[in-house]
C-alpha positions in Angstrom: 99.3 -2.1 13.7 97.0 -1.8 16.7 96.4 1.7 17.9 97.2 2.2 21.5 94.2 3.5 23.4 94.6 5.9 26.2 93.4 5.1 29.7 90.2 7.0 30.4 91.7 7.9 33.8 94.4 10.0 32.0 91.9 12.2 30.2 91.0 15.4 32.0 89.3 17.7 29.6 89.6 21.5 29.5 86.0 21.9 30.7 86.7 19.9 33.8 89.9 21.9 34.4 88.0 25.2 34.2 85.0 24.0 36.3 87.2 22.6 39.1 89.3 25.7 39.3 86.4 28.1 39.3 86.1 27.9 43.1 89.9 27.9 43.6 90.1 31.1 41.6 87.4 32.6 43.8 89.0 31.7 47.1 92.5 32.6 45.9 91.2 36.2 45.2 89.7 36.3 48.7 93.0 35.3 50.2 94.9 38.0 48.3 92.2 40.5 49.3 92.9 39.7 52.9 96.4 41.0 52.4 94.9 44.5 52.3 92.8 44.1 55.5 95.5 45.6 57.7 95.9 48.6 55.5 92.1 49.1 55.4 91.8 48.8 59.1 94.7 51.1 60.0 94.5 53.7 57.2 90.8 53.9 56.4 89.1 52.9 59.7 91.8 54.4 61.9 92.1 51.3 64.1 95.4 50.9 66.1 97.5 48.2 64.3 97.9 46.3 67.6 94.1 46.1 68.0 93.9 44.5 64.5 96.5 41.9 65.6 94.3 41.1 68.6 91.3 40.7 66.3 93.1 38.3 64.1 94.5 36.2 66.9 91.1 36.1 68.7 89.4 35.0 65.5 91.9 32.2 65.1 91.0 30.8 68.5 87.5 30.3 67.1 89.0 29.1 63.9 90.8 26.4 65.8 87.6 25.1 67.2 85.9 24.9 63.8 89.0 23.4 62.1 89.2 20.7 64.7 85.8 19.4 63.7 85.2 20.5 60.0 87.3 17.7 58.4 85.8 15.1 60.7 82.3 16.3 59.8 83.1 16.1 56.1 84.6 12.6 56.5 81.3 11.5 58.0 79.0 13.2 55.5 76.9 11.3 53.0 74.3 13.0 50.9 72.6 12.5 47.5 75.1 15.2 46.2 78.1 13.3 47.6 80.4 13.6 50.6 82.1 17.0 49.8 80.2 18.7 47.1 77.5 20.2 49.3 80.1 22.2 51.2 80.8 24.2 48.0 77.8 26.3 48.8 79.8 28.0 51.5 81.3 30.2 48.8 78.2 32.4 49.0 78.7 33.1 52.7 82.4 33.6 52.2 81.9 36.5 49.8 78.9 38.1 51.6 81.0 38.3 54.8 84.1 39.5 52.9 82.1 42.4 51.5 80.6 43.3 54.9 84.1 43.2 56.4 85.3 45.9 54.0 82.0 47.8 54.6 82.4 48.6 58.3 80.4 51.8 59.2 82.9 54.6 59.9 80.7 56.2 62.5 81.2 53.3 65.0 83.6 53.6 67.9 87.0 52.0 67.6 85.9 49.1 69.8 82.7 48.5 67.8 84.8 48.6 64.6 87.0 45.9 66.1 83.9 43.8 66.9 82.5 44.2 63.4 85.8 43.1 61.8 86.1 40.2 64.2 82.6 38.9 63.4 83.0 39.2 59.6 86.6 37.9 59.6 85.4 34.9 61.6 82.5 34.1 59.3 84.9 34.2 56.3 87.7 32.1 57.8 86.4 30.2 60.8 83.2 29.0 59.0 83.1 29.4 55.2 86.7 29.0 54.2 87.2 26.2 56.8 84.6 24.0 55.3 85.6 24.8 51.7 89.2 23.8 52.5 88.2 20.7 54.6 86.2 19.3 51.7 88.6 20.1 48.8 90.8 17.0 48.8 87.8 14.8 49.7 86.0 16.2 46.7 89.1 15.8 44.4 89.6 12.1 45.0 85.9 11.4 44.4 85.5 13.5 41.3 88.7 12.4 39.5 91.1 9.5 39.5 94.4 8.3 38.3 96.7 10.8 36.5 93.7 13.1 36.2 94.5 14.2 39.8 98.1 14.9 39.1 97.3 16.8 35.9 94.5 18.7 37.7 96.6 19.8 40.6 99.5 20.8 38.3 97.6 22.6 35.6 95.4 24.3 38.2 98.3 26.5 39.1 98.1 28.0 35.6 94.6 29.2 36.0 94.8 30.2 39.7 98.2 31.9 39.3 97.0 33.8 36.2 93.9 34.9 38.1 96.1 36.0 41.0 98.5 37.9 38.8 95.7 39.7 37.1 94.3 40.6 40.5 97.7 41.8 41.8 98.0 43.9 38.7 94.5 45.4 38.7 93.7 45.7 42.4 96.5 48.2 43.4 95.5 50.4 40.5 91.8 50.2 41.5 92.7 50.6 45.1 94.6 53.8 44.5 91.7 55.1 42.3 88.6 54.0 44.2 89.6 52.9 47.8 90.3 56.4 49.0 87.4 56.3 51.4 85.3 53.7 53.3 82.5 53.9 50.7 85.1 53.4 48.0 86.4 50.2 49.7 82.9 48.9 50.1 82.1 49.5 46.4 85.3 48.0 45.2 85.1 44.8 47.3 81.4 44.5 46.6 82.1 44.4 42.9 84.7 41.6 43.4 82.3 39.8 45.7 79.5 39.5 43.1 81.9 38.4 40.4 83.8 35.9 42.5 80.6 34.4 44.0 79.3 33.7 40.4 82.6 32.2 39.4 83.1 30.2 42.6 79.7 28.4 42.5 80.5 26.8 39.1 82.4 23.9 40.6 79.3 22.9 42.6 77.1 23.1 39.5 79.3 21.2 37.0 81.6 18.8 39.0 80.0 15.7 40.4 81.4 13.1 42.7 81.7 9.9 40.6 84.0 7.6 42.5 83.6 5.9 45.9 86.9 5.3 47.6 85.4 4.6 51.0 84.8 1.3 52.7 81.1 0.5 53.0 79.4 2.6 55.6 82.8 4.0 56.7 81.2 7.4 57.5 79.1 5.9 60.2 82.0 4.0 61.7 84.3 7.0 62.1 84.9 8.2 65.7 86.8 11.1 67.3 89.4 8.6 68.4 90.1 7.8 64.7 90.9 11.4 64.0 93.2 11.6 67.1 94.9 8.3 66.0 95.7 9.9 62.6 97.2 13.0 64.1 99.2 11.0 66.6 100.3 8.3 64.2 101.2 10.3 61.1 104.2 12.6 61.6 104.3 13.3 57.9 101.0 15.3 57.9 102.4 17.3 60.8 105.4 18.2 58.6 103.0 19.4 55.8 101.0 21.3 58.4 104.2 23.1 59.7 105.0 24.0 56.1 101.6 25.4 55.6 101.9 27.4 58.8 105.1 29.2 57.9 104.2 29.5 54.2 101.0 31.4 55.1 102.7 33.4 57.8 104.9 34.9 55.1 102.3 35.3 52.4 99.8 36.9 54.7 102.0 39.5 56.4 100.8 42.1 53.9 104.2 43.9 54.1 104.2 44.5 50.3 101.5 47.2 50.6 103.5 49.1 53.2 106.8 48.5 51.3 105.5 50.0 48.0 103.8 52.8 49.9 106.8 53.9 52.0 109.9 52.5 50.4 109.1 52.6 46.7 106.7 55.6 47.2 103.9 54.4 44.9 101.6 51.5 45.8 100.4 51.4 42.2 103.8 50.1 41.1 103.0 46.8 42.9 101.3 45.9 39.6 104.6 45.9 37.7 106.3 43.4 40.0 103.1 41.3 40.0 102.9 41.3 36.2 106.3 39.7 35.7 105.2 36.7 37.7 103.4 35.6 34.6 106.8 34.3 33.4 106.5 31.5 36.0 103.1 30.3 35.0 104.4 27.8 32.3 106.2 25.9 35.1 102.9 24.2 35.8 103.0 22.3 32.5 106.3 20.8 33.6 104.9 19.3 36.9 103.2 16.2 35.5 106.3 14.8 33.7 108.6 16.1 36.5 106.6 14.3 39.2 107.4 11.0 37.5 111.1 11.7 38.4 110.9 13.7 41.6 108.5 13.6 44.5 106.0 16.2 45.4 107.7 17.2 48.6 111.1 17.4 47.1 109.7 19.7 44.5 108.3 21.9 47.3 111.8 21.8 49.0 113.5 23.2 45.8 110.7 25.8 45.5 111.3 27.2 49.0 115.0 27.5 48.4 114.3 29.5 45.1 111.8 31.7 47.0 114.4 32.4 49.7 116.8 33.6 47.1 114.1 36.0 45.8 113.5 37.5 49.3 117.3 37.9 49.7 117.3 40.0 46.5 114.5 42.1 48.0 116.7 43.4 50.8 119.1 45.1 48.3 116.4 46.2 45.8 115.2 49.3 47.6 113.0 51.3 45.2 114.6 49.6 42.1 111.6 48.2 40.2 113.6 46.0 37.8 115.4 44.3 40.8 112.1 44.0 42.6 110.6 42.4 39.5 113.4 39.8 39.3 112.9 39.0 43.0 109.1 38.7 42.4 109.8 36.0 39.7 111.9 34.0 42.2 109.5 34.3 45.1 106.4 33.6 42.9 107.9 30.7 41.0 109.3 29.1 44.2 105.9 28.9 45.9 104.0 27.3 43.1 104.7 23.7 44.1 103.7 24.3 47.8 100.6 26.3 47.0 99.3 24.1 44.2 100.4 20.5 44.9 99.6 20.3 48.6 96.6 18.1 47.9 98.9 15.5 46.5 100.9 15.4 49.7 97.7 15.0 51.7 96.7 12.1 49.5 100.1 10.5 50.1 99.5 10.8 53.8 96.0 9.2 53.3 97.8 6.3 51.6 100.1 6.0 54.5 97.2 5.9 56.9 95.6 3.1 54.9 98.8 1.2 54.8 99.1 1.4 58.6 95.6 0.1 59.0 94.0 3.5 59.9 91.1 5.3 58.2 92.2 7.4 55.2 90.7 10.6 56.7 91.5 13.0 53.9 89.0 15.5 55.3 90.5 15.4 58.8 94.0 15.8 57.6 93.0 18.6 55.2 91.5 20.4 58.2 94.7 20.0 60.2 96.7 21.5 57.4 94.2 24.3 56.9 94.2 25.1 60.6 98.0 25.4 60.5 97.7 27.6 57.3 95.1 29.9 58.8 97.0 30.2 62.1 100.1 31.1 60.1 98.1 33.7 58.1 96.6 35.2 61.3 99.9 35.3 63.1 101.5 36.8 60.0 99.0 39.5 59.7 98.8 40.1 63.4 102.6 40.0 63.8 102.9 42.7 61.3 100.5 44.9 63.2 102.4 44.4 66.4 105.8 45.1 64.8 104.5 48.2 63.1 103.2 49.5 66.4 106.5 48.7 68.1 108.5 50.7 65.5 106.0 53.6 65.7 104.1 53.2 62.5 101.2 55.6 62.1 99.1 55.5 59.0 98.0 59.1 59.4 101.6 60.5 59.2 103.1 61.8 55.9 106.6 60.7 56.9 107.7 57.5 58.8 110.7 57.2 61.0 113.9 55.5 59.9 113.3 52.7 62.3 109.9 52.1 60.8 111.3 52.1 57.3 114.0 49.6 58.2 111.4 47.4 59.9 109.3 47.3 56.7 112.4 46.5 54.6 113.4 43.6 56.9 109.9 42.2 56.9 109.8 42.3 53.1 113.2 40.4 52.8 115.3 38.9 55.5 112.4 37.6 57.7 110.6 35.6 55.0 114.0 34.4 53.6 114.9 32.9 57.0 111.5 31.3 57.4 111.5 29.7 54.0 114.9 28.2 54.6 113.5 26.8 57.9 110.5 25.3 55.9 112.9 23.7 53.5 114.9 22.1 56.3 111.7 20.8 57.9 110.6 19.1 54.7 113.7 16.9 54.7 111.9 14.9 57.4 109.3 13.8 54.8 111.9 12.3 52.5 111.7 9.0 54.3 108.1 8.6 53.3 109.0 9.5 49.7 111.2 6.5 49.4 108.4 4.1 50.4 105.4 5.6 48.6 105.6 3.3 45.6 105.8 0.3 47.9 102.9 1.6 50.0 100.7 2.2 47.0 101.3 -1.3 45.7 100.5 -2.9 49.0 97.3 -0.8 49.4 96.2 -1.8 45.9 96.8 -5.5 46.7 94.8 -5.2 49.9 91.9 -3.5 48.2 91.8 -6.2 45.5 91.9 -8.9 48.2 89.1 -7.3 50.1 86.7 -7.4 47.1 
């Protein structure tokens, strides 16, 4: 009997999995850390919450400019290291600026503190994180191929979610112990910055671009009009961008810190609710076989419904830790598909572009999605600051008003629930493309073979 050999494109390797996810772990920790920025600004630096909102929104105006061009720049790049790999070096700038952001001199005036935070926040998000995200999918499709990509994006959630859970368990404890002053914040974030820079640079060192999926000299032929044609002619990438906007609005509001501080009464107990999310990690191993039966976007659709149920439970939980833990399992498990498989949706949109006779433009579309995600993150963080100001939140008070407490409860439950239901509804507009993806991929393969 002849032994069946496995297609090399199906083999991933544990080393490749770890190396690829090193940078994703690093940036994921940075994103989670940004959830504490509002609390740091209001409670440690004494900045008015509304001012912090203005900082975030103003930074996103700059962010919009860089996102508009980052993906296009990546699509046109060609170096001896590859198209996307050189941009991994931005991980160094990302963590240096993050540390400086949480190291604002307390002796500055409130306006100068705002300027300091604006500059550092912009360096992190409008420059470093923008180029890291814009190059990610471009890098992925040139470093791996075939089912490697599906396995990589699926199994990646195990590593990044595990790292996120560990951070969510450890950081509140460390925060309550060390971040009691401005110097404590600086020391704590600085320690994370050194570790995460060392981890984040591993992808650049060990993962090389091996596959060329571009037409000959395509980089030089790309024009601004090509990018505009993609945005105008591909409504499906706009649906994914809208999903990213609302998803990041919810995940970056940072309400959980205020909820556990004022509703539960102990911010350190955040660790318990975060720890139970480990239960959802094995779901990642189900994705590769599941994606043979159900599309990526339908999996995301189901996930958002599950998360919405979790947020609904939050409204009735109050200070009940077991109930909050159950809700955390629902909210965490439901967001795994949208947070970990979005690159597959972008690649589907690239296939659609190619099928329509357009450039694939993975970098440009990644930038569009990342712009939407970062706008959502900024509006989420900024919106929380505005709402806290409206209901009279004051971080220096020992007791908050009933209106403030109810506002915190609503922002931790009903508001994200409604938004996730809205996201699920919007994703149904993508189902039309789902039905044609097999046909589109086959036609693209035939056209590529014919062009050789």
